VOVO-53329 format. One line per 3 residues: for each residue x, y, z of N, C-alpha, C. Coordinates in nm, 3 decimals, m for minus. Example, Ala and Ser with C-alpha at 12.3 -4.5 7.8 and 13.67 -1.06 7.14 Angstrom:
REM VOVO-53329
1.319:m0.569:0.780:1.230:m0.450:0.780:1.320:m0.330:0.780  1.285:m0.225:0.708:1.367:m0.106:0.714:1.290:0.003:0.787
END
This chain:
REM VOVO-53329
m6.443:3.181:m4.586:m6.376:3.191:m4.452:m6.379:3.062:m4.377  m6.496:2.983:m4.402:m6.499:2.840:m4.356:m6.405:2.749:m4.421  m6.389:2.765:m4.541:m6.310:2.683:m4.623:m6.160:2.690:m4.582
m6.127:2.827:m4.553:m5.982:2.839:m4.507:m5.963:2.793:m4.372  m6.064:2.808:m4.287:m6.045:2.742:m4.148:m6.040:2.597:m4.151  m6.105:2.532:m4.248:m6.097:2.387:m4.253:m5.960:2.342:m4.305
m5.915:2.436:m4.404:m5.791:2.386:m4.456:m5.682:2.403:m4.362  m5.686:2.510:m4.286:m5.582:2.532:m4.174:m5.581:2.414:m4.074  m5.707:2.378:m4.034:m5.719:2.273:m3.945:m5.656:2.147:m3.994
m5.714:2.105:m4.120:m5.647:2.002:m4.181:m5.508:1.999:m4.206  m5.453:2.116:m4.233:m5.304:2.132:m4.238:m5.242:2.110:m4.102  m5.301:2.161:m4.000:m5.248:2.149:m3.877:m5.245:2.006:m3.813
m5.371:1.946:m3.842:m5.378:1.794:m3.811:m5.281:1.720:m3.893  m5.258:1.754:m4.019:m5.163:1.659:m4.102:m5.010:1.688:m4.051  m4.991:1.815:m4.014:m4.854:1.831:m3.962:m4.828:1.761:m3.828
m4.935:1.768:m3.753:m4.935:1.699:m3.611:m4.924:1.546:m3.634  m4.988:1.495:m3.720:m4.985:1.336:m3.739:m4.847:1.311:m3.804  m4.796:1.400:m3.879:m4.659:1.357:m3.941:m4.558:1.362:m3.833
m4.561:1.454:m3.728:m4.464:1.467:m3.630:m4.476:1.342:m3.524  m4.608:1.294:m3.507:m4.609:1.186:m3.420:m4.566:1.051:m3.476  m4.577:1.032:m3.611:m4.508:0.924:m3.673:m4.358:0.925:m3.677
m4.299:1.040:m3.690:m4.165:1.059:m3.675:m4.107:1.030:m3.530  m4.185:1.067:m3.433:m4.150:1.035:m3.298:m4.149:0.894:m3.260  m4.247:0.829:m3.323:m4.280:0.686:m3.310:m4.158:0.603:m3.360
m4.122:0.647:m3.489:m3.999:0.588:m3.553:m3.885:0.602:m3.469  m3.846:0.719:m3.423:m3.743:0.747:m3.342:m3.748:0.659:m3.205  m3.851:0.649:m3.153:m3.868:0.572:m3.022:m3.838:0.423:m3.066
m3.895:0.369:m3.175:m3.881:0.240:m3.219:m3.718:0.205:m3.257  m3.659:0.305:m3.318:m3.517:0.298:m3.352:m3.432:0.293:m3.222  m3.467:0.382:m3.120:m3.393:0.394:m2.991:m3.411:0.245:m2.918
m3.538:0.202:m2.922:m3.554:0.075:m2.855:m3.468:m0.040:m2.912  m3.475:m0.036:m3.049:m3.390:m0.140:m3.121:m3.247:m0.136:m3.079  m3.180:m0.002:m3.075:m3.036:0.015:m3.037:m3.026:m0.045:m2.910
m3.114:m0.017:m2.809:m3.084:m0.042:m2.670:m3.093:m0.195:m2.660  m3.190:m0.261:m2.741:m3.200:m0.404:m2.722:m3.083:m0.468:m2.785  m3.023:m0.417:m2.899:m2.909:m0.470:m2.952:m2.770:m0.443:m2.866
m2.773:m0.332:m2.790:m2.663:m0.323:m2.688:m2.678:m0.419:m2.573  m2.797:m0.439:m2.533:m2.826:m0.541:m2.423:m2.789:m0.685:m2.462  m2.814:m0.732:m2.580:m2.788:m0.845:m2.636:m2.636:m0.866:m2.644
m2.563:m0.739:m2.693:m2.420:m0.739:m2.705:m2.363:m0.769:m2.576  m2.410:m0.698:m2.469:m2.340:m0.710:m2.337:m2.372:m0.844:m2.289  m2.489:m0.897:m2.305:m2.518:m1.044:m2.255:m2.420:m1.139:m2.324
m2.400:m1.121:m2.447:m2.313:m1.220:m2.525:m2.183:m1.200:m2.471  m2.129:m1.068:m2.457:m1.982:m1.053:m2.403:m1.975:m1.114:m2.269  m2.077:m1.106:m2.176:m2.064:m1.165:m2.039:m2.064:m1.315:m2.052
m2.146:m1.374:m2.143:m2.141:m1.528:m2.166:m2.003:m1.561:m2.210  m1.941:m1.497:m2.315:m1.812:m1.532:m2.364:m1.717:m1.516:m2.257  m1.723:m1.411:m2.168:m1.615:m1.394:m2.061:m1.644:m1.510:m1.955
m1.759:m1.555:m1.935:m1.775:m1.660:m1.844:m1.727:m1.795:m1.891  m1.747:m1.816:m2.008:m1.707:m1.938:m2.086:m1.555:m1.939:m2.081  m1.487:m1.823:m2.108:m1.335:m1.812:m2.109:m1.297:m1.837:m1.980
m1.356:m1.779:m1.873:m1.310:m1.791:m1.736:m1.326:m1.955:m1.690  m1.433:m2.008:m1.740:m1.456:m2.147:m1.688:m1.357:m2.241:m1.768  m1.329:m2.201:m1.899:m1.241:m2.282:m1.968:m1.091:m2.272:m1.912
m1.055:m2.155:m1.883:m0.917:m2.137:m1.825:m0.896:m2.198:m1.693  m1.009:m2.190:m1.614:m1.011:m2.237:m1.470:m0.928:m2.170:m1.374  m0.907:m2.040:m1.407:m0.827:m1.943:m1.326:m0.916:m1.864:m1.238
m0.875:m1.845:m1.111:m0.943:m1.755:m1.009:m0.918:m1.617:m1.040  m1.018:m1.535:m1.011:m1.005:m1.395:m1.022:m0.908:m1.347:m0.914  m0.814:m1.266:m0.959:m0.695:m1.220:m0.881:m0.694:m1.068:m0.882
m0.706:m1.003:m0.775:m0.682:m0.850:m0.767:m0.535:m0.820:m0.765  m0.493:m0.726:m0.856:m0.356:m0.712:m0.870:m0.282:m0.660:m0.742  m0.360:m0.590:m0.654:m0.307:m0.533:m0.542:m0.263:m0.639:m0.443
m0.328:m0.759:m0.456:m0.285:m0.880:m0.359:m0.221:m0.993:m0.435  m0.183:m0.967:m0.569:m0.133:m1.080:m0.646:m0.001:m1.136:m0.583  0.069:m1.055:m0.505:0.208:m1.106:m0.450:0.181:m1.201:m0.326
0.055:m1.203:m0.268:0.038:m1.288:m0.166:m0.006:m1.427:m0.199  0.032:m1.535:m0.131:0.000:m1.657:m0.158:m0.145:m1.682:m0.126  m0.215:m1.766:m0.208:m0.361:m1.782:m0.203:m0.378:m1.894:m0.090
m0.469:m1.850:0.000:m0.496:m1.946:0.111:m0.551:m2.075:0.065  m0.501:m2.192:0.123:m0.544:m2.328:0.080:m0.660:m2.377:0.155  m0.750:m2.452:0.115:m0.844:m2.526:0.193:m0.783:m2.645:0.238
m0.856:m2.702:0.351:m0.800:m2.829:0.411:m0.768:m2.928:0.320  m0.863:m2.956:0.219:m0.844:m3.077:0.111:m0.718:m3.044:0.030  m0.699:m2.907:m0.015:m0.577:m2.873:m0.085:m0.451:m2.903:m0.016
m0.452:m2.872:0.110:m0.336:m2.909:0.208:m0.301:m3.043:0.223  m0.407:m3.122:0.212:m0.395:m3.269:0.223:m0.337:m3.314:0.104  m0.381:m3.277:m0.009:m0.313:m3.316:m0.144:m0.181:m3.267:m0.168
m0.142:m3.140:m0.109:0.001:m3.115:m0.104:0.091:m3.183:m0.035  0.035:m3.224:0.099:0.114:m3.303:0.175:0.146:m3.442:0.110  0.026:m3.491:0.052:0.057:m3.628:m0.014:0.146:m3.628:m0.113
0.146:m3.519:m0.210:0.227:m3.499:m0.316:0.377:m3.498:m0.260  0.401:m3.413:m0.158:0.537:m3.393:m0.104:0.595:m3.526:m0.057  0.490:m3.596:0.031:0.561:m3.718:0.082:0.604:m3.823:m0.017
0.504:m3.836:m0.126:0.534:m3.930:m0.250:0.657:m3.880:m0.309  0.681:m3.751:m0.337:0.804:m3.707:m0.408:0.936:m3.746:m0.321  0.914:m3.729:m0.196:1.040:m3.747:m0.108:1.061:m3.900:m0.109
0.963:m3.987:m0.111:0.989:m4.139:m0.101:1.053:m4.176:m0.248  1.022:m4.110:m0.357:1.089:m4.147:m0.480:1.225:m4.080:m0.492  1.245:m3.970:m0.450:1.371:m3.892:m0.477:1.475:m3.922:m0.383
1.437:m3.943:m0.263:1.545:m3.964:m0.148:1.486:m4.045:m0.046  1.530:m4.165:m0.037:1.489:m4.266:0.067:1.559:m4.246:0.206  1.659:m4.148:0.202:1.736:m4.139:0.330:1.708:m4.011:0.396
1.596:m3.948:0.376:1.557:m3.845:0.451:1.526:m3.858:0.590  1.571:m3.770:0.686:1.543:m3.788:0.818:1.392:m3.760:0.833  1.319:m3.854:0.936:1.187:m3.829:0.945:1.153:m3.695:1.010
1.249:m3.626:1.084:1.224:m3.510:1.153:1.191:m3.400:1.065  1.249:m3.398:0.936:1.241:m3.291:0.835:1.093:m3.298:0.796  1.020:m3.396:0.737:0.889:m3.387:0.696:0.793:m3.365:0.828
0.831:m3.402:0.936:0.746:m3.387:1.046:0.731:m3.238:1.083  0.837:m3.179:1.083:0.845:m3.024:1.107:0.771:m2.954:0.995  0.795:m3.000:0.871:0.737:m2.944:0.760:0.591:m2.963:0.759
0.531:m3.061:0.817:0.389:m3.086:0.815:0.339:m2.978:0.927  0.404:m2.951:1.030:0.362:m2.846:1.127:0.365:m2.711:1.070  0.462:m2.690:0.977:0.468:m2.554:0.910:0.350:m2.534:0.817
0.322:m2.632:0.731:0.229:m2.614:0.620:0.085:m2.616:0.670  0.056:m2.697:0.785:m0.078:m2.705:0.849:m0.104:m2.588:0.948  m0.002:m2.489:0.955:m0.014:m2.401:1.054:m0.029:m2.422:1.199
0.008:m2.563:1.235:m0.008:m2.592:1.368:0.104:m2.528:1.458  0.222:m2.481:1.404:0.308:m2.414:1.454:0.323:m2.283:1.409  0.289:m2.170:1.488:0.299:m2.048:1.459:0.362:m1.943:1.544
0.417:m1.832:1.479:0.493:m1.745:1.553:0.643:m1.750:1.502  0.700:m1.650:1.494:0.844:m1.656:1.449:0.930:m1.717:1.542  0.914:m1.689:1.676:1.019:m1.749:1.781:0.981:m1.905:1.776
0.864:m1.950:1.778:0.827:m2.084:1.794:0.872:m2.154:1.672  0.869:m2.103:1.563:0.908:m2.169:1.435:1.064:m2.168:1.436  1.141:m2.068:1.480:1.271:m2.066:1.486:1.336:m2.166:1.581
1.262:m2.174:1.701:1.314:m2.264:1.798:1.302:m2.421:1.759  1.196:m2.447:1.697:1.163:m2.572:1.639:1.255:m2.616:1.523  1.288:m2.513:1.441:1.392:m2.534:1.346:1.535:m2.583:1.396
1.581:m2.499:1.495:1.693:m2.534:1.575:1.695:m2.670:1.632  1.584:m2.701:1.702:1.582:m2.847:1.767:1.585:m2.949:1.662  1.527:m2.926:1.550:1.520:m3.025:1.444:1.674:m3.035:1.405
1.754:m2.931:1.369:1.885:m2.931:1.331:1.966:m3.012:1.437  1.932:m2.987:1.559:2.017:m3.060:1.673:1.983:m3.219:1.639  1.876:m3.259:1.631:1.854:m3.396:1.598:1.918:m3.431:1.469
1.928:m3.381:1.371:2.003:m3.406:1.240:2.140:m3.412:1.274  2.204:m3.318:1.354:2.343:m3.335:1.372:2.383:m3.456:1.456  2.287:m3.487:1.555:2.326:m3.593:1.639:2.302:m3.728:1.564
2.228:m3.745:1.463:2.215:m3.854:1.380:2.316:m3.863:1.269  2.385:m3.753:1.231:2.465:m3.739:1.103:2.606:m3.789:1.137  2.658:m3.855:1.048:2.806:m3.889:1.048:2.858:m3.858:0.898
2.963:m3.773:0.889:3.014:m3.753:0.765:3.072:m3.882:0.686  3.076:m3.877:0.564:3.119:m4.002:0.494:3.279:m4.013:0.525  3.309:m4.131:0.511:3.455:m4.153:0.538:3.552:m4.102:0.427
3.503:m4.080:0.301:3.573:m4.028:0.207:3.564:m3.865:0.199  3.511:m3.815:0.305:3.498:m3.656:0.314:3.644:m3.593:0.345  3.672:m3.488:0.271:3.795:m3.418:0.280:3.765:m3.307:0.390
3.648:m3.253:0.389:3.611:m3.141:0.479:3.460:m3.147:0.519  3.441:m3.204:0.644:3.320:m3.216:0.715:3.235:m3.091:0.712  3.289:m2.966:0.708:3.222:m2.862:0.704:3.132:m2.831:0.590
3.180:m2.870:0.483:3.133:m2.873:0.352:3.017:m2.955:0.330  3.043:m3.087:0.388:2.936:m3.183:0.394:2.818:m3.141:0.484  2.842:m3.094:0.596:2.741:m3.063:0.679:2.665:m2.945:0.620
2.710:m2.856:0.554:2.645:m2.744:0.498:2.565:m2.789:0.375  2.628:m2.862:0.287:2.541:m2.898:0.168:2.476:m3.031:0.165  2.507:m3.114:0.265:2.439:m3.244:0.273:2.329:m3.245:0.373
2.334:m3.151:0.475:2.251:m3.159:0.594:2.161:m3.046:0.613  2.227:m2.913:0.630:2.163:m2.798:0.656:2.088:m2.736:0.531  2.152:m2.731:0.434:2.085:m2.662:0.309:1.957:m2.740:0.261
1.972:m2.877:0.239:1.854:m2.953:0.189:1.726:m2.946:0.286  1.746:m2.953:0.414:1.648:m2.930:0.517:1.584:m2.784:0.506  1.662:m2.702:0.499:1.613:m2.555:0.497:1.534:m2.536:0.374
1.591:m2.579:0.273:1.521:m2.552:0.137:1.391:m2.640:0.127  1.378:m2.743:0.190:1.261:m2.835:0.198:1.166:m2.745:0.269  1.190:m2.701:0.381:1.090:m2.632:0.459:1.035:m2.507:0.392
1.133:m2.431:0.319:1.090:m2.307:0.271:1.027:m2.306:0.138  1.044:m2.403:0.058:1.009:m2.430:m0.081:0.875:m2.513:m0.083  0.892:m2.617:m0.008:0.787:m2.717:m0.013:0.665:m2.684:0.088
0.695:m2.619:0.187:0.605:m2.605:0.310:0.569:m2.465:0.330  0.644:m2.374:0.373:0.609:m2.235:0.399:0.737:m2.145:0.401  0.723:m2.031:0.343:0.840:m1.935:0.356:0.874:m1.907:0.492
1.012:m1.895:0.503:1.073:m1.881:0.645:1.055:m1.746:0.696  1.048:m1.732:0.819:1.033:m1.612:0.904:1.162:m1.539:0.906  1.172:m1.415:0.936:1.294:m1.349:0.955:1.384:m1.420:1.072
1.326:m1.443:1.175:1.408:m1.498:1.285:1.464:m1.649:1.236  1.389:m1.709:1.162:1.451:m1.842:1.101:1.573:m1.816:1.007  1.556:m1.717:0.908:1.668:m1.693:0.830:1.787:m1.654:0.908
1.763:m1.557:1.008:1.895:m1.519:1.094:1.944:m1.641:1.166  1.872:m1.710:1.218:1.914:m1.846:1.277:2.000:m1.929:1.187  1.940:m1.954:1.057:2.010:m2.025:0.976:2.148:m1.973:0.931
2.158:m1.846:0.908:2.276:m1.787:0.869:2.375:m1.788:0.981  2.316:m1.781:1.102:2.411:m1.800:1.227:2.469:m1.953:1.237  2.390:m2.049:1.197:2.434:m2.168:1.200:2.533:m2.215:1.095
2.509:m2.156:0.963:2.609:m2.178:0.867:2.738:m2.110:0.900  2.741:m1.985:0.955:2.865:m1.934:1.010:2.937:m2.016:1.114  2.852:m2.063:1.198:2.913:m2.147:1.305:2.974:m2.261:1.253
2.926:m2.323:1.137:2.987:m2.440:1.074:3.102:m2.399:1.000  3.098:m2.288:0.941:3.224:m2.245:0.855:3.340:m2.195:0.951  3.311:m2.155:1.074:3.424:m2.112:1.158:3.481:m2.227:1.251
3.439:m2.347:1.231:3.505:m2.464:1.291:3.634:m2.489:1.222  3.728:m2.550:1.312:3.853:m2.592:1.252:3.841:m2.712:1.177  3.914:m2.710:1.076:3.921:m2.841:0.978:3.955:m2.956:1.047
4.060:m2.945:1.129:4.122:m3.068:1.193:4.044:m3.126:1.304  3.931:m3.062:1.349:3.851:m3.111:1.462:3.794:m3.245:1.420  3.772:m3.322:1.519:3.699:m3.454:1.513:3.545:m3.417:1.513
3.487:m3.510:1.437:3.332:m3.468:1.409:3.270:m3.468:1.542  3.292:m3.555:1.648:3.220:m3.557:1.766:3.230:m3.422:1.852  3.357:m3.377:1.840:3.398:m3.238:1.898:3.324:m3.124:1.844
3.332:m3.141:1.705:3.246:m3.023:1.620:3.107:m3.021:1.637  3.057:m3.156:1.655:2.918:m3.157:1.679:2.869:m3.092:1.813  2.956:m3.126:1.911:2.923:m3.073:2.051:2.937:m2.913:2.045
3.024:m2.864:1.971:3.030:m2.715:1.949:2.919:m2.655:1.889  2.871:m2.713:1.786:2.755:m2.685:1.708:2.631:m2.687:1.799  2.609:m2.791:1.880:2.501:m2.797:1.964:2.501:m2.698:2.072
2.609:m2.679:2.119:2.620:m2.570:2.231:2.592:m2.431:2.167  2.643:m2.407:2.050:2.622:m2.276:1.986:2.455:m2.248:1.960  2.391:m2.367:1.928:2.257:m2.334:1.896:2.187:m2.328:2.030
2.212:m2.389:2.132:2.147:m2.377:2.262:2.165:m2.230:2.316  2.298:m2.185:2.295:2.335:m2.043:2.341:2.250:m1.957:2.259  2.236:m1.974:2.134:2.167:m1.887:2.044:2.011:m1.872:2.095
1.943:m1.986:2.118:1.810:m1.972:2.174:1.797:m1.902:2.306  1.901:m1.933:2.397:1.891:m1.864:2.522:1.910:m1.710:2.524  2.012:m1.667:2.435:2.045:m1.530:2.432:1.956:m1.448:2.339
1.940:m1.504:2.211:1.855:m1.419:2.122:1.717:m1.442:2.138  1.657:m1.542:2.192:1.520:m1.545:2.210:1.469:m1.527:2.363  1.527:m1.615:2.451:1.481:m1.612:2.579:1.522:m1.463:2.659
1.647:m1.443:2.649:1.698:m1.332:2.730:1.634:m1.204:2.666  1.622:m1.207:2.534:1.562:m1.092:2.459:1.416:m1.067:2.502  1.353:m1.181:2.523:1.216:m1.166:2.558:1.191:m1.102:2.718
1.296:m1.147:2.795:1.292:m1.087:2.920:1.321:m0.940:2.928  1.420:m0.901:2.840:1.459:m0.752:2.832:1.334:m0.675:2.779  1.278:m0.720:2.681:1.152:m0.645:2.627:1.036:m0.641:2.740
1.028:m0.749:2.812:0.912:m0.749:2.911:0.946:m0.656:3.022  1.072:m0.649:3.062:1.111:m0.565:3.163:1.092:m0.422:3.118  1.140:m0.379:3.008:1.138:m0.242:2.964:0.998:m0.204:2.935
0.935:m0.287:2.850:0.781:m0.245:2.808:0.694:m0.248:2.918  0.721:m0.342:3.018:0.613:m0.362:3.135:0.624:m0.235:3.214  0.731:m0.147:3.223:0.722:m0.029:3.297:0.630:0.075:3.244
0.591:0.060:3.123:0.496:0.157:3.052:0.356:0.149:3.112  0.324:0.026:3.164:0.186:m0.007:3.219:0.169:0.046:3.359  0.060:0.127:3.374:0.046:0.183:3.502:0.003:0.075:3.605
0.019:0.123:3.719:m0.019:0.022:3.845:m0.173:m0.016:3.841  m0.252:0.076:3.796:m0.390:0.047:3.804:m0.468:0.128:3.675  m0.559:0.063:3.627:m0.648:0.135:3.532:m0.640:0.125:3.397
m0.513:0.075:3.341:m0.491:0.079:3.205:m0.586:m0.006:3.122  m0.624:0.021:3.005:m0.684:m0.084:2.920:m0.585:m0.080:2.791  m0.543:m0.210:2.781:m0.435:m0.242:2.681:m0.492:m0.315:2.575
m0.476:m0.263:2.438:m0.516:m0.341:2.321:m0.406:m0.427:2.260  m0.424:m0.548:2.227:m0.330:m0.630:2.164:m0.397:m0.687:2.040  m0.317:m0.734:1.941:m0.376:m0.779:1.818:m0.316:m0.912:1.783
m0.398:m1.008:1.767:m0.349:m1.150:1.724:m0.277:m1.209:1.849  m0.178:m1.277:1.814:m0.089:m1.348:1.928:0.052:m1.316:1.895  0.115:m1.278:2.018:0.261:m1.256:2.003:0.318:m1.325:2.137
0.414:m1.412:2.120:0.494:m1.452:2.238:0.540:m1.357:2.330  0.595:m1.257:2.272:0.665:m1.147:2.345:0.558:m1.064:2.430  0.453:m1.031:2.354:0.344:m0.955:2.426:0.279:m1.026:2.533
0.259:m1.148:2.511:0.184:m1.220:2.614:0.277:m1.239:2.727  0.414:m1.266:2.716:0.498:m1.271:2.826:0.495:m1.148:2.901  0.504:m1.033:2.830:0.500:m0.902:2.884:0.382:m0.873:2.982
0.263:m0.914:2.924:0.147:m0.880:3.001:0.133:m0.987:3.132  0.181:m1.112:3.113:0.173:m1.195:3.231:0.279:m1.149:3.340  0.383:m1.116:3.303:0.492:m1.048:3.403:0.433:m0.935:3.473
0.364:m0.847:3.392:0.297:m0.734:3.459:0.194:m0.773:3.565  0.108:m0.859:3.521:m0.001:m0.907:3.617:0.056:m0.994:3.727  0.135:m1.088:3.702:0.170:m1.183:3.803:0.289:m1.151:3.885
0.384:m1.079:3.831:0.509:m1.056:3.892:0.491:m0.905:3.966  0.457:m0.804:3.878:0.448:m0.675:3.931:0.321:m0.636:3.986  0.233:m0.724:3.975:0.097:m0.713:4.049:0.017:m0.594:4.001
0.031:m0.552:3.868:m0.049:m0.436:3.823:m0.183:m0.495:3.768  m0.288:m0.404:3.787:m0.409:m0.426:3.751:m0.453:m0.349:3.618  m0.488:m0.428:3.516:m0.525:m0.370:3.385:m0.628:m0.459:3.319
m0.682:m0.420:3.226:m0.773:m0.509:3.135:m0.715:m0.505:2.985  m0.732:m0.614:2.929:m0.676:m0.636:2.798:m0.794:m0.646:2.692  m0.788:m0.592:2.583:m0.868:m0.613:2.461:m0.795:m0.687:2.354
m0.853:m0.800:2.334:m0.768:m0.884:2.245:m0.848:m0.861:2.105  m0.779:m0.807:1.998:m0.848:m0.786:1.871:m0.784:m0.904:1.781  m0.880:m0.968:1.713:m0.852:m1.086:1.616:m0.903:m1.069:1.485
m0.847:m1.154:1.413:m0.896:m1.145:1.255:m0.881:m1.287:1.190  m0.947:m1.312:1.090:m0.943:m1.428:1.022:m0.822:m1.435:0.916  m0.780:m1.549:0.877:m0.845:m1.688:0.887:m0.805:m1.771:1.007
m0.687:m1.727:1.066:m0.630:m1.822:1.172:m0.694:m1.793:1.306  m0.747:m1.675:1.345:m0.803:m1.639:1.466:m0.689:m1.672:1.576  m0.577:m1.629:1.563:m0.481:m1.645:1.665:m0.507:m1.574:1.812
m0.584:m1.487:1.802:m0.617:m1.411:1.924:m0.682:m1.500:2.025  m0.756:m1.616:1.980:m0.821:m1.697:2.066:m0.719:m1.766:2.151  m0.603:m1.798:2.118:m0.487:m1.843:2.199:m0.461:m1.740:2.309
m0.436:m1.613:2.258:m0.410:m1.508:2.349:m0.506:m1.494:2.457  m0.630:m1.504:2.420:m0.748:m1.489:2.518:m0.740:m1.590:2.614  m0.713:m1.725:2.577:m0.705:m1.831:2.675:m0.590:m1.821:2.772
m0.478:m1.773:2.713:m0.347:m1.766:2.800:m0.382:m1.669:2.904  m0.419:m1.542:2.874:m0.439:m1.429:2.969:m0.555:m1.465:3.055  m0.664:m1.521:3.009:m0.769:m1.534:3.101:m0.737:m1.661:3.209
m0.649:m1.753:3.169:m0.608:m1.841:3.278:m0.527:m1.776:3.375  m0.446:m1.664:3.348:m0.367:m1.596:3.454:m0.462:m1.497:3.530  m0.570:m1.497:3.511:m0.670:m1.408:3.583:m0.677:m1.266:3.532
m0.633:m1.243:3.419:m0.645:m1.107:3.348:m0.773:m1.090:3.284  m0.843:m0.983:3.319:m0.968:m0.947:3.269:m0.947:m0.917:3.131  m1.032:m0.981:3.025:m1.005:m0.969:2.884:m1.149:m0.957:2.814
m1.137:m0.885:2.707:m1.240:m0.865:2.606:m1.198:m0.902:2.466  m1.283:m0.989:2.408:m1.242:m1.043:2.279:m1.343:m0.984:2.172  m1.266:m0.912:2.071:m1.353:m0.853:1.954:m1.271:m0.896:1.833
m1.338:m0.869:1.711:m1.278:m0.884:1.581:m1.244:m0.739:1.534  m1.161:m0.752:1.426:m1.095:m0.618:1.376:m1.200:m0.521:1.337  m1.319:m0.559:1.288:m1.426:m0.458:1.234:m1.471:m0.384:1.358
m1.449:m0.407:1.476:m1.496:m0.328:1.570:m1.398:m0.235:1.645  m1.278:m0.232:1.580:m1.168:m0.162:1.623:m1.181:m0.015:1.651  m1.258:0.053:1.553:m1.277:0.206:1.554:m1.366:0.244:1.667
m1.470:0.168:1.694:m1.548:0.180:1.819:m1.472:0.170:1.951  m1.394:0.076:1.956:m1.308:0.067:2.090:m1.196:0.173:2.106  m1.131:0.201:2.003:m1.029:0.313:2.007:m1.068:0.438:2.056
m1.201:0.487:2.018:m1.248:0.598:2.066:m1.285:0.602:2.205  m1.329:0.494:2.265:m1.406:0.490:2.400:m1.291:0.467:2.513  m1.219:0.364:2.513:m1.156:0.324:2.623:m1.011:0.293:2.627
m0.946:0.252:2.509:m0.811:0.209:2.505:m0.720:0.318:2.554  m0.618:0.282:2.625:m0.511:0.371:2.677:m0.375:0.338:2.621  m0.354:0.211:2.582:m0.223:0.175:2.509:m0.251:0.063:2.414
m0.166:0.057:2.326:m0.168:m0.055:2.221:m0.029:m0.119:2.213  m0.038:m0.245:2.239:0.094:m0.345:2.244:0.083:m0.426:2.129  0.178:m0.416:2.026:0.195:m0.495:1.902:0.297:m0.578:1.889
0.277:m0.700:1.858:0.398:m0.791:1.838:0.459:m0.776:1.680  0.571:m0.802:1.654:0.630:m0.803:1.524:0.719:m0.922:1.486  0.745:m0.930:1.368:0.835:m1.043:1.322:0.969:m0.987:1.301
0.988:m0.856:1.260:1.112:m0.798:1.252:1.097:m0.648:1.248  1.209:m0.571:1.278:1.220:m0.434:1.279:1.337:m0.404:1.170  1.287:m0.332:1.059:1.372:m0.295:0.962:1.475:m0.185:1.000
1.569:m0.163:0.920:1.681:m0.064:0.952:1.620:0.070:0.938  1.518:0.077:0.845:1.460:0.225:0.826:1.350:0.258:0.929  1.326:0.164:1.025:1.219:0.188:1.127:1.091:0.115:1.095
1.086:0.057:0.977:0.956:m0.016:0.944:0.928:m0.143:1.030  0.819:m0.175:1.048:0.778:m0.299:1.131:0.719:m0.407:1.028  0.774:m0.525:1.047:0.716:m0.637:0.971:0.630:m0.724:1.060
0.500:m0.735:1.039:0.418:m0.813:1.129:0.290:m0.869:1.038  0.190:m0.933:1.109:0.090:m0.983:1.034:m0.003:m0.876:0.985  m0.077:m0.930:0.875:m0.162:m0.845:0.815:m0.273:m0.804:0.902
m0.302:m0.662:0.900:m0.400:m0.592:0.986:m0.320:m0.511:1.097  m0.196:m0.522:1.114:m0.122:m0.448:1.221:m0.115:m0.317:1.178  m0.104:m0.270:1.045:m0.107:m0.135:1.006:m0.229:m0.067:1.044
m0.336:m0.144:1.015:m0.471:m0.067:1.059:m0.480:m0.037:1.206  m0.431:m0.123:1.288:m0.442:m0.112:1.416:m0.349:0.017:1.461  m0.233:0.020:1.411:m0.149:0.129:1.439:m0.179:0.274:1.396
m0.233:0.265:1.265:m0.286:0.393:1.214:m0.408:0.450:1.290  m0.510:0.354:1.319:m0.608:0.397:1.389:m0.581:0.449:1.534  m0.484:0.392:1.593:m0.450:0.434:1.738:m0.374:0.575:1.714
m0.288:0.582:1.625:m0.222:0.718:1.593:m0.332:0.826:1.567  m0.430:0.797:1.488:m0.538:0.898:1.460:m0.608:0.942:1.604  m0.600:0.858:1.694:m0.682:0.884:1.818:m0.587:0.922:1.928
m0.452:0.943:1.894:m0.360:0.987:1.991:m0.336:0.888:2.098  m0.326:0.758:2.058:m0.299:0.655:2.159:m0.178:0.591:2.144  m0.090:0.593:2.247:0.061:0.548:2.224:0.055:0.386:2.179
0.156:0.366:2.098:0.164:0.241:2.031:0.305:0.184:2.070  0.319:0.059:2.129:0.453:0.000:2.167:0.455:m0.135:2.086  0.576:m0.150:2.024:0.596:m0.283:1.947:0.714:m0.347:1.995
0.667:m0.473:2.034:0.766:m0.582:2.076:0.813:m0.671:1.985  0.943:m0.686:1.955:0.990:m0.760:1.830:1.121:m0.836:1.903
END
């Protein structure tokens, strides 16, 4: 009986020892496979980094691939230098007003659809005053279009910054005005007609339109107690608020919401504060807190209103409008 007990114990211990060695081998094999996978992942990461560094390409999210990459000040300086050198080499007769305005466009010193459109028409007026069709010209309308208007517009839109909707409409208007001129007209008379047409365009399409929007939208502001939220900077919205405060003598408070990289809302804050309007300045990430607490109306500027009712405006406008809609706050768009 004792021998049988010993044999059972020894058998048990033997079987237990064998199982322990198998588990140890399994653990070691698993550890080796994990180490191999880690080494492989590290090697893949190093290869990816080397390939990225060799190609020199920036990481681009496909969702935003259609948007131009913002340039650093040094990159803007290099681009301006290359543009000016190319112009000196290719065309020594370019009017200085063209690259001057292009510099304002590319450096974002001139912002806003109306301001950019107004500056473009003023530059075209300078070009027309300094331009004289060649003596061999058969049709001055063709020369003005192809030798004066198109090169300047293409320079601004391709070398500097894509044009706004208002700039495109004004350019189409000017081309149509040139095409409608009589061929037998003297150049001086034709030039005066074009200058008057551009001046009338600015007065009717920009100035009078701004007054009409201000008068109509200003009636939506209560005499006292409104808290109005605006986003960024809009010439039309600023005019609306100034007329409501200074002309109609309404009392309200404005919350200016701003976003990077340009922080245009700072200009809005300065303009309204100088007029004595009570203002609060916040960034876009504080929008949800403000909407739920005190905002009564939202006024947004826009670059264009599409035929299907869509609004074209700066990045972030949709966030403001959607959040206002979810909180049942009325949104008014001035364009």
